[in-house]
Residue frames as a rotation matrix with the C-alpha (Angstrom) as fourth column:
MET 1
-0.181 0.597 0.782 62.08
-0.863 0.285 -0.418 -26.34
-0.472 -0.750 0.463 76.32
PRO 2
-0.973 -0.194 0.121 61.68
-0.127 0.898 0.421 -30.07
-0.191 0.395 -0.899 75.64
ALA 3
-0.442 0.850 -0.286 58.53
-0.516 0.020 0.856 -31.39
0.733 0.527 0.430 74.01
ARG 4
-0.888 0.249 0.385 55.83
-0.254 0.431 -0.866 -32.57
-0.382 -0.867 -0.320 76.40
ARG 5
-0.722 0.686 0.090 52.56
0.614 0.574 0.542 -34.42
0.320 0.447 -0.835 75.99
LEU 6
-0.525 0.688 0.500 49.29
-0.574 -0.721 0.389 -32.54
0.628 -0.083 0.774 76.02
ASP 7
-0.988 0.147 0.044 47.47
0.049 0.574 -0.817 -33.64
-0.145 -0.806 -0.575 79.16
PRO 8
-0.541 0.839 0.050 43.89
0.225 0.087 0.970 -34.67
0.810 0.537 -0.236 78.29
GLU 9
-0.164 0.474 -0.865 42.88
0.976 0.206 -0.073 -34.29
0.143 -0.856 -0.497 81.94
HIS 10
-0.414 -0.105 -0.904 43.39
0.492 -0.862 -0.125 -30.51
-0.766 -0.497 0.408 81.82
LEU 11
-0.826 0.142 0.546 41.63
0.489 -0.303 0.818 -29.79
0.282 0.942 0.181 78.52
GLY 12
0.156 0.979 -0.129 38.42
0.895 -0.085 0.438 -28.96
0.418 -0.183 -0.890 80.38
ASP 13
-0.097 -0.264 -0.960 40.20
0.749 -0.655 0.104 -26.04
-0.656 -0.708 0.261 82.05
HIS 14
-0.862 -0.364 -0.353 40.11
0.041 -0.743 0.668 -24.18
-0.505 0.561 0.655 78.72
ILE 15
-0.491 0.696 0.524 36.59
0.867 0.450 0.213 -25.01
-0.087 0.559 -0.825 77.54
ASP 16
0.427 0.702 -0.569 35.06
0.633 -0.682 -0.366 -21.63
-0.645 -0.204 -0.736 78.39
ARG 17
-0.047 -0.528 -0.848 37.70
-0.319 -0.797 0.514 -19.66
-0.947 0.294 -0.131 76.55
LEU 18
-0.924 -0.246 0.292 37.59
0.155 0.457 0.876 -22.01
-0.349 0.855 -0.384 73.55
TYR 19
-0.146 0.958 0.249 33.82
0.949 0.207 -0.238 -21.74
-0.280 0.201 -0.939 73.47
ARG 20
0.461 0.281 -0.842 33.95
0.188 -0.958 -0.216 -17.90
-0.867 -0.059 -0.495 73.44
ALA 21
-0.509 -0.716 -0.477 36.56
-0.404 -0.291 0.867 -18.00
-0.760 0.634 -0.141 70.67
ALA 22
-0.827 0.252 0.503 34.45
0.520 0.683 0.513 -20.48
-0.214 0.685 -0.696 68.68
TRP 23
0.226 0.958 -0.175 31.34
0.813 -0.284 -0.509 -18.35
-0.537 -0.027 -0.843 69.11
GLY 24
0.178 -0.261 -0.949 33.28
-0.237 -0.947 0.216 -15.38
-0.955 0.187 -0.231 67.81
LEU 25
-0.838 -0.542 -0.068 34.38
-0.227 0.232 0.946 -17.35
-0.496 0.808 -0.318 64.77
CYS 26
-0.753 0.566 0.336 30.99
0.658 0.659 0.365 -18.94
-0.015 0.496 -0.868 63.99
GLY 27
-0.835 0.493 0.247 28.56
-0.454 -0.869 0.198 -16.29
0.312 0.053 0.949 65.15
SER 28
0.262 0.931 -0.254 26.22
-0.562 0.361 0.744 -19.01
0.784 -0.052 0.618 66.38
ARG 29
0.042 -0.195 0.980 26.05
-0.980 0.183 0.078 -20.64
-0.195 -0.964 -0.183 69.79
GLU 30
0.795 0.350 0.495 25.13
-0.288 0.937 -0.200 -24.04
-0.533 0.016 0.846 68.38
GLU 31
0.827 -0.551 -0.113 27.88
0.039 0.256 -0.966 -24.00
0.561 0.794 0.233 65.77
ALA 32
0.092 -0.810 0.579 30.35
-0.827 -0.386 -0.409 -22.90
0.555 -0.441 -0.705 68.46
GLU 33
0.353 0.090 0.931 29.44
-0.753 0.618 0.226 -25.91
-0.555 -0.781 0.286 70.61
ASP 34
0.974 0.036 0.226 29.96
0.102 0.814 -0.571 -28.22
-0.205 0.579 0.789 67.63
LEU 35
0.600 -0.796 0.084 33.28
-0.254 -0.290 -0.923 -26.56
0.759 0.532 -0.376 66.79
VAL 36
0.035 -0.577 0.816 34.62
-0.995 -0.095 -0.024 -26.96
0.091 -0.811 -0.578 70.32
GLN 37
0.585 0.248 0.772 33.50
-0.410 0.912 0.018 -30.59
-0.700 -0.327 0.635 70.33
ASP 38
0.969 -0.244 0.043 35.21
0.147 0.425 -0.893 -31.20
0.199 0.872 0.448 66.97
THR 39
0.335 -0.881 0.334 38.36
-0.658 -0.473 -0.586 -29.53
0.674 -0.023 -0.738 68.26
PHE 40
0.073 -0.276 0.958 38.49
-0.918 0.357 0.173 -31.75
-0.390 -0.892 -0.227 71.34
ALA 41
0.846 0.262 0.464 37.80
-0.090 0.929 -0.360 -34.82
-0.525 0.263 0.809 69.20
ARG 42
0.791 -0.608 -0.068 40.75
-0.089 -0.005 -0.996 -33.94
0.605 0.794 -0.058 66.96
VAL 43
0.079 -0.809 0.582 43.08
-0.873 -0.339 -0.351 -33.28
0.481 -0.481 -0.733 69.86
LEU 44
0.101 0.020 0.995 42.09
-0.814 0.576 0.071 -36.44
-0.571 -0.817 0.074 71.73
ALA 45
0.901 0.312 -0.302 42.21
-0.434 0.670 -0.602 -38.67
0.015 0.673 0.739 68.63
ARG 46
0.545 -0.787 -0.289 45.96
0.552 0.597 -0.583 -39.13
0.631 0.158 0.760 68.99
PRO 47
0.421 -0.442 -0.792 48.68
0.792 -0.246 0.559 -38.09
-0.442 -0.863 0.247 71.45
ARG 48
0.811 -0.122 0.572 49.94
0.247 -0.815 -0.524 -34.55
0.530 0.566 -0.631 70.98
LEU 49
0.050 -0.855 -0.516 53.43
0.989 -0.028 0.142 -33.26
-0.136 -0.517 0.845 71.75
LEU 50
0.942 0.272 0.196 53.75
0.286 -0.957 -0.044 -29.57
0.175 0.098 -0.980 72.59
ARG 51
0.014 -0.990 0.144 56.95
0.771 -0.080 -0.632 -27.59
0.636 0.120 0.762 72.30
SER 52
-0.571 -0.139 0.809 55.71
-0.275 -0.897 -0.347 -24.77
0.774 -0.421 0.474 74.50
GLY 53
-0.928 0.217 -0.303 54.00
0.366 0.375 -0.852 -24.67
-0.071 -0.901 -0.427 77.87
ASP 54
-0.673 0.683 -0.282 50.92
-0.612 -0.729 -0.305 -22.94
-0.414 -0.033 0.910 76.43
ASP 55
-0.708 0.497 0.502 48.06
0.525 0.846 -0.097 -25.46
-0.473 0.194 -0.859 76.12
LEU 56
0.239 0.881 -0.409 45.52
0.315 -0.468 -0.826 -22.72
-0.919 0.069 -0.389 75.39
GLY 57
-0.058 -0.338 -0.939 47.52
-0.732 -0.625 0.270 -21.33
-0.679 0.703 -0.211 72.48
TYR 58
-0.953 -0.301 0.024 47.77
-0.221 0.752 0.621 -24.77
-0.205 0.586 -0.784 70.92
LEU 59
-0.457 0.857 0.236 44.07
0.682 0.508 -0.525 -25.46
-0.570 -0.079 -0.818 71.44
LEU 60
0.275 0.536 -0.798 43.12
-0.104 -0.809 -0.579 -22.10
-0.956 0.242 -0.167 69.90
GLN 61
-0.489 -0.522 -0.699 45.24
-0.771 -0.116 0.626 -22.90
-0.408 0.845 -0.346 66.85
VAL 62
-0.948 0.206 0.243 43.55
0.266 0.932 0.247 -26.30
-0.175 0.299 -0.938 66.48
LEU 63
-0.083 0.970 -0.229 40.16
0.525 -0.153 -0.837 -24.62
-0.847 -0.190 -0.496 66.93
ARG 64
0.108 0.068 -0.992 40.91
-0.565 -0.817 -0.117 -22.09
-0.818 0.573 -0.050 64.19
ASN 65
-0.799 -0.468 -0.377 42.22
-0.577 0.420 0.700 -24.76
-0.169 0.777 -0.606 61.82
THR 66
-0.736 0.612 0.290 39.15
0.546 0.790 -0.280 -26.91
-0.400 -0.047 -0.915 62.47
PHE 67
0.142 0.794 -0.591 36.91
0.150 -0.608 -0.780 -23.93
-0.978 0.022 -0.206 61.75
ILE 68
-0.177 -0.301 -0.937 38.69
-0.819 -0.483 0.310 -23.16
-0.546 0.822 -0.161 58.47
SER 69
-0.977 -0.210 0.025 38.57
-0.169 0.848 0.502 -26.81
-0.126 0.487 -0.864 57.40
SER 70
-0.419 0.891 0.172 34.87
0.636 0.424 -0.645 -27.04
-0.647 -0.161 -0.745 58.11
ARG 71
0.249 0.486 -0.838 34.15
-0.246 -0.805 -0.540 -23.86
-0.937 0.341 -0.081 56.13
ARG 72
-0.529 -0.504 -0.682 36.17
-0.793 0.008 0.609 -25.11
-0.302 0.864 -0.404 53.15
THR 73
-0.936 0.235 0.263 34.33
0.266 0.960 0.091 -28.44
-0.231 0.155 -0.961 53.26
ALA 74
-0.063 0.980 -0.190 30.97
0.492 -0.135 -0.860 -26.67
-0.868 -0.148 -0.474 53.44
ALA 75
0.018 0.026 -1.000 31.89
-0.603 -0.797 -0.032 -24.43
-0.797 0.604 0.001 50.50
ARG 76
-0.850 -0.397 -0.346 32.52
-0.514 0.483 0.709 -27.50
-0.115 0.781 -0.614 48.32
ARG 77
-0.664 0.675 0.322 29.10
0.518 0.725 -0.454 -29.00
-0.540 -0.135 -0.831 49.05
PRO 78
-0.670 0.508 0.541 26.21
0.403 -0.362 0.840 -28.22
0.623 0.781 0.038 46.74
ARG 79
-0.906 0.403 -0.129 23.71
-0.121 -0.539 -0.834 -25.76
-0.406 -0.740 0.537 48.13
THR 80
-0.493 0.826 0.275 20.00
0.846 0.380 0.374 -26.27
0.204 0.417 -0.886 47.87
SER 81
-0.935 0.278 -0.220 17.45
-0.194 -0.920 -0.340 -23.50
-0.297 -0.275 0.914 47.60
ALA 82
-0.145 0.970 0.196 13.72
0.267 0.229 -0.936 -23.20
-0.953 -0.083 -0.292 47.29
MET 83
-0.503 0.071 0.861 12.22
0.864 0.064 0.499 -23.14
-0.020 0.995 -0.094 43.82
PRO 84
-0.973 0.161 -0.167 10.95
-0.160 -0.987 -0.024 -19.74
-0.168 0.003 0.986 42.68
GLU 85
-0.200 0.977 0.069 7.22
-0.069 0.056 -0.996 -19.10
-0.977 -0.204 0.056 42.60
GLY 86
0.604 0.570 -0.556 5.56
-0.587 -0.154 -0.795 -20.18
-0.539 0.807 0.242 39.39
PHE 87
-0.461 -0.842 -0.279 8.38
-0.849 0.328 0.414 -22.58
-0.257 0.428 -0.866 38.49
GLU 88
0.754 0.657 -0.009 7.26
-0.618 0.704 -0.349 -25.51
-0.223 0.268 0.937 36.37
PRO 89
-0.082 -0.828 0.554 9.53
-0.371 0.542 0.755 -28.55
-0.925 -0.144 -0.351 36.36
ALA 90
-0.414 -0.169 -0.894 10.55
-0.910 0.058 0.411 -30.03
-0.017 0.984 -0.178 33.03
ASP 91
-0.939 0.054 -0.340 9.47
0.026 0.996 0.087 -33.47
0.343 0.073 -0.936 34.18
VAL 92
-0.289 0.922 0.256 5.68
-0.946 -0.317 0.071 -33.20
0.146 -0.222 0.964 34.19
ARG 93
-0.411 0.185 0.893 3.90
-0.438 0.819 -0.371 -36.22
-0.799 -0.544 -0.256 35.69
SER 94
-0.978 -0.038 -0.206 3.16
-0.200 0.457 0.867 -38.85
0.061 0.889 -0.455 33.08
THR 95
-0.573 0.819 0.011 -0.31
0.733 0.519 -0.439 -39.42
-0.366 -0.244 -0.898 34.50
THR 96
0.180 0.665 -0.724 -1.49
0.194 -0.746 -0.637 -35.95
-0.964 -0.026 -0.263 33.47
GLN 97
0.602 -0.052 -0.797 0.37
-0.729 -0.444 -0.521 -35.65
-0.327 0.894 -0.305 30.14
PRO 98
0.525 -0.403 0.750 1.56
0.176 0.913 0.367 -39.04
-0.833 -0.061 0.550 28.89
ASP 99
0.807 -0.224 0.547 2.53
0.562 0.003 -0.827 -37.73
0.184 0.975 0.128 25.43
ALA 100
0.702 -0.557 0.444 4.71
-0.514 -0.828 -0.226 -35.01
0.493 -0.070 -0.867 26.92
ALA 101
0.531 -0.506 0.680 6.33
-0.582 0.366 0.726 -37.52
-0.616 -0.781 -0.101 29.24
LEU 102
0.641 -0.272 0.718 7.18
0.546 0.819 -0.177 -39.81
-0.540 0.505 0.673 26.35
GLU 103
0.783 -0.342 0.519 8.60
0.292 -0.534 -0.793 -36.91
0.549 0.773 -0.318 24.36
ALA 104
0.646 -0.563 0.515 10.66
-0.754 -0.577 0.315 -35.70
0.120 -0.591 -0.798 27.33
ARG 105
0.562 -0.438 0.702 12.02
-0.122 0.795 0.594 -39.20
-0.818 -0.420 0.393 27.82
ASP 106
0.694 -0.274 0.665 13.02
0.715 0.373 -0.592 -39.33
-0.086 0.886 0.455 24.14
VAL 107
0.773 -0.410 0.483 14.69
-0.169 -0.868 -0.467 -35.91
0.611 0.280 -0.741 24.33
TYR 108
0.563 -0.574 0.595 16.67
-0.769 -0.099 0.632 -36.87
-0.304 -0.813 -0.496 27.44
ALA 109
0.594 -0.343 0.728 17.70
0.319 0.931 0.178 -40.14
-0.738 0.127 0.662 25.79
ALA 110
0.756 -0.305 0.579 18.91
0.543 -0.199 -0.815 -38.20
0.364 0.931 0.015 22.74
ILE 111
0.690 -0.521 0.502 20.87
-0.607 -0.795 0.009 -35.83
0.395 -0.311 -0.865 24.98
ALA 112
0.565 -0.468 0.680 22.43
-0.464 0.502 0.730 -38.74
-0.683 -0.728 0.066 26.86
ALA 113
0.687 -0.261 0.678 23.53
0.579 0.761 -0.294 -40.28
-0.439 0.594 0.673 23.55
LEU 114
0.926 -0.354 0.131 25.56
-0.192 -0.740 -0.645 -37.18
0.325 0.572 -0.753 22.56
ALA 115
0.089 -0.974 -0.209 29.35
0.564 0.222 -0.795 -37.08
0.821 -0.047 0.569 22.72
PRO 116
0.100 -0.019 -0.995 30.46
0.992 -0.073 0.101 -35.88
-0.075 -0.997 0.012 26.17
ASP 117
-0.847 -0.473 -0.242 31.64
0.459 -0.881 0.114 -32.42
-0.267 -0.015 0.964 25.03
PHE 118
-0.697 0.655 0.292 28.37
-0.065 -0.463 0.884 -31.70
0.714 0.598 0.365 23.21
ARG 119
0.136 0.770 -0.623 26.28
0.651 0.405 0.642 -33.18
0.747 -0.493 -0.447 26.02
ASP 120
-0.282 -0.320 -0.904 28.03
0.934 -0.308 -0.183 -31.09
-0.220 -0.896 0.386 28.68
ALA 121
-0.995 -0.093 0.025 27.49
0.096 -0.949 0.301 -27.85
-0.005 0.302 0.953 26.71
LEU 122
-0.415 0.909 0.043 23.82
-0.021 -0.057 0.998 -28.64
0.910 0.413 0.042 26.08
VAL 123
0.156 0.441 -0.884 23.14
0.863 0.374 0.339 -29.61
0.480 -0.816 -0.323 29.68
ALA 124
-0.574 -0.483 -0.661 24.93
0.772 -0.589 -0.240 -26.51
-0.273 -0.648 0.711 31.04
VAL 125
-0.987 0.146 -0.064 23.10
-0.159 -0.919 0.361 -24.02
-0.006 0.366 0.930 28.82
ASP 126
-0.481 0.859 -0.179 19.73
-0.396 -0.030 0.918 -25.54
0.783 0.512 0.354 27.96
LEU 127
0.155 0.579 -0.800 18.97
0.472 0.668 0.575 -27.64
0.868 -0.467 -0.170 31.01
VAL 128
-0.197 -0.318 -0.927 20.76
0.979 -0.108 -0.171 -25.82
-0.046 -0.942 0.333 33.82
GLY 129
0.778 0.597 0.198 20.27
0.619 -0.781 -0.079 -22.34
0.108 0.184 -0.977 32.38
LEU 130
0.087 -0.823 -0.561 23.84
0.537 -0.435 0.722 -21.06
-0.839 -0.364 0.405 32.50
SER 131
0.750 0.023 -0.661 24.92
-0.449 -0.715 -0.535 -18.30
-0.485 0.698 -0.526 30.16
TYR 132
0.871 -0.476 -0.119 27.40
0.142 0.477 -0.868 -19.15
0.470 0.739 0.483 27.41
GLY 133
0.111 -0.869 0.483 30.16
-0.562 -0.455 -0.690 -17.43
0.820 -0.194 -0.539 29.39
GLU 134
0.188 0.026 0.982 29.31
-0.957 0.232 0.177 -19.25
-0.223 -0.972 0.069 32.61
ALA 135
0.947 0.182 0.265 29.19
-0.117 0.963 -0.243 -22.58
-0.300 0.199 0.933 30.80
GLY 136
0.632 -0.773 -0.056 32.56
-0.053 0.030 -0.998 -21.83
0.773 0.634 -0.022 29.20
LYS 137
-0.083 -0.652 0.754 34.14
-0.883 -0.303 -0.359 -21.12
0.462 -0.695 -0.551 32.58
LEU 138
0.448 0.356 0.820 32.56
-0.764 0.628 0.144 -24.20
-0.464 -0.692 0.554 34.11
LEU 139
0.950 -0.003 0.312 33.71
0.147 0.887 -0.438 -26.48
-0.276 0.462 0.843 31.30
GLY 140
0.184 -0.968 -0.172 37.10
0.144 -0.147 0.979 -24.80
-0.972 -0.204 0.112 30.87
VAL 141
-0.298 -0.232 0.926 36.59
0.938 0.112 0.329 -23.71
-0.180 0.966 0.184 27.26
LYS 142
-0.982 -0.074 -0.173 36.03
0.035 -0.975 0.219 -20.45
-0.185 0.210 0.960 25.40
GLU 143
-0.233 0.954 -0.191 32.57
-0.263 -0.251 -0.932 -19.00
-0.936 -0.167 0.309 24.95
ALA 144
-0.040 0.161 -0.986 32.85
-0.992 -0.124 0.020 -19.47
-0.119 0.979 0.165 21.19
THR 145
-0.883 -0.299 -0.361 33.54
-0.336 0.941 0.043 -23.16
0.327 0.159 -0.931 21.73
ILE 146
-0.684 0.717 0.130 30.36
0.153 0.316 -0.936 -23.42
-0.713 -0.621 -0.326 23.80
THR 147
-0.003 0.704 -0.710 28.45
-0.700 -0.509 -0.501 -21.75
-0.714 0.496 0.495 20.98
SER 148
-0.285 -0.139 -0.948 29.65
-0.898 0.384 0.214 -24.20
0.334 0.913 -0.235 18.34
ARG 149
-0.989 -0.075 -0.126 29.22
-0.026 0.935 -0.352 -27.25
0.145 -0.345 -0.927 20.60
LEU 150
-0.515 0.857 -0.026 25.75
-0.086 -0.082 -0.993 -26.12
-0.853 -0.509 0.116 21.53
HIS 151
0.011 0.486 -0.874 24.78
-0.942 -0.288 -0.172 -25.68
-0.335 0.825 0.454 17.88
ARG 152
-0.557 -0.293 -0.777 26.06
-0.616 0.773 0.150 -29.15
0.557 0.562 -0.612 16.97
ALA 153
-0.977 0.204 0.062 24.41
0.091 0.662 -0.744 -30.73
-0.193 -0.722 -0.665 20.01
ARG 154
-0.243 0.942 -0.232 21.05
-0.411 -0.317 -0.855 -29.13
-0.879 -0.113 0.464 19.25
THR 155
-0.080 0.146 -0.986 21.32
-0.993 0.071 0.091 -30.24
0.083 0.987 0.139 15.62
GLN 156
-0.815 -0.303 -0.493 22.05
-0.303 0.950 -0.082 -33.82
0.493 0.082 -0.866 16.68
VAL 157
-0.801 0.591 0.094 19.19
0.105 0.294 -0.950 -33.91
-0.589 -0.751 -0.298 19.20
SER 158
-0.054 0.789 -0.613 16.84
-0.740 -0.443 -0.506 -32.45
-0.670 0.426 0.608 16.61
ALA 159
-0.303 -0.130 -0.944 17.91
-0.854 0.477 0.209 -35.09
0.423 0.870 -0.255 14.07
ALA 160
-0.988 -0.070 -0.141 17.45
0.003 0.887 -0.461 -37.83
0.157 -0.456 -0.876 16.64
MET 161
-0.505 0.862 -0.039 13.96
-0.116 -0.113 -0.987 -36.55
-0.855 -0.494 0.157 17.45
ARG 162
0.014 0.485 -0.875 13.04
-0.964 -0.225 -0.141 -36.35
-0.265 0.845 0.464 13.75
ALA 163
-0.638 -0.310 -0.705 14.29
-0.525 0.845 0.104 -39.91
0.563 0.436 -0.702 13.26
GLU 164
-0.943 0.329 0.051 12.27
0.150 0.557 -0.817 -41.04
-0.298 -0.763 -0.574 16.27
LEU 165
-0.188 0.909 -0.372 9.19
-0.480 -0.415 -0.773 -39.25
-0.857 0.034 0.514 15.00
GLY 166
-0.164 0.063 -0.984 9.70
-0.976 0.133 0.171 -40.73
0.142 0.989 0.040 11.52
GLN 167
-0.915 -0.189 -0.355 9.94
-0.148 0.979 -0.140 -44.24
0.374 -0.076 -0.924 13.00
ASP 168
-0.716 0.697 0.039 6.78
0.093 0.150 -0.984 -43.73
-0.692 -0.701 -0.172 15.06
GLN 169
-0.004 0.749 -0.663 4.83
-0.747 -0.443 -0.496 -42.41
-0.665 0.493 0.561 12.07
SER 170
-0.415 -0.191 -0.890 6.06
-0.827 0.487 0.281 -45.16
0.380 0.852 -0.360 9.77
ARG 171
-0.994 0.110 0.029 4.82
0.080 0.859 -0.505 -47.72
-0.081 -0.500 -0.863 12.29
GLU 172
-0.327 0.932 -0.157 1.39
0.031 -0.156 -0.987 -46.13
-0.945 -0.328 0.022 12.15
GLY 173
-0.133 0.240 0.962 1.40
0.923 0.382 0.032 -46.10
-0.360 0.892 -0.273 8.35
VAL 174
0.643 0.365 -0.673 1.49
0.214 -0.930 -0.299 -42.30
-0.735 0.048 -0.676 8.10
ILE 175
0.000 -0.741 -0.672 4.69
-0.696 -0.482 0.532 -42.14
-0.718 0.467 -0.516 6.05
């Protein structure tokens, strides 16, 4: 059978069946409506040549591919969630605790000044709260490497904070 163009005028003939298929894939009426709309937008974006006489089969394949693509895209996006009860953020408002805010700013500046490998390990474990194993997988290194990088990073941040404290005290005439 020779290739023929998909007729945009007859796409509406299949909307009910596509909608039911989309609802089955998504499990939600609203998502199904969006999926059918995205499918029609893809199909109508450029002329389509069909090798068979089955418009519905082609449209169902496009619908399925659109669904899979949207799920893959959604899986790559970061997910947000509510903070647990009793959670205290690290960044306390400077108006209530100015000394703590200054210290936090100095600590974050010291972390930012670390070499990238050390900084990544410290951020993953100490700031994000990942386990050593999770941080190793995330950064593509062994758990033992995370341990040594974390030790060195903490040592460097501690030294930077001691140096900062020493400078502040020497300004005040304490040292």
